[in-house]
N, C-alpha and C positions, 0 to 999 in steps of 0.2 A: 453942307449942301446936299440938295436931294437929287438924286438919278432920274433921269427921264426916261420914261417907258417907251420902249420901241415896239411893243408887243402887237400894235395895230399899224404899223409901218407896211408901205406898199413893197419894200426890199426885202426879199428871203434872208440877206445877210444880216439886215440890221433886225430882223425879227430874231435870228439865230444868236445874235449877241446878246438879246434882253434875255434869252435862257441861261447861256454860259455865264454870262454875268463878268467875271473877274480873271486875271489870269491864271490863278490857281485851277480853277476849275476847268480852264482852257487846257492846262498841261496836264490835266487828269483824262480828259478827251483825248488827247494826244497819245498818254501811255496806254489807254486802252485799244486804241487803232495799232499800236506797236505790240498787242497781245498780252498786257497787263489784265490779269482777272482776278487776283485775290488783294484783298486789303494791304497785305503786309508787301505786296508788290508795288503796289502803289504808292506807300509809304516809304521804303527802302530807295525807290527810284526819286522821290521828290523832297525825301528830308521833312515832309510836312508834320506839323503836330496831328496826332490823332484825332483830338477833337475838331480840328478844323477839316482834316479830310472826310471823317465821319458826315459832318454839315455838309460838304459840298458834294459828296456820294449822294446822299440823301436827297437834294436838292435836284441833281441830275436824274435820279429815278423819278422823284415826284414829277418833274416836268417831262419825263418821257424820253429823255436824251439815252438814259441806259436802262437797263432791266436787271434784277435780281434774280439769280437763281441758285438753289440749294448745292451746296458742294457735291461734286460727284464723287 
């Protein structure tokens, strides 16, 4: 079954869901709001496989939801 795109919806919440996508991605955003900044912080909090976490973070960056900064 194919997911319906909500990219052109009138509702901003629906458009946001189109960018967020799945529940792991939403939990990553939640952790970012709670202060997680490093890959290891996200992985420790979520217990998510590294490849899945990397993929979800990459999509969030590509969609402009998150930004990547060099470590300080």
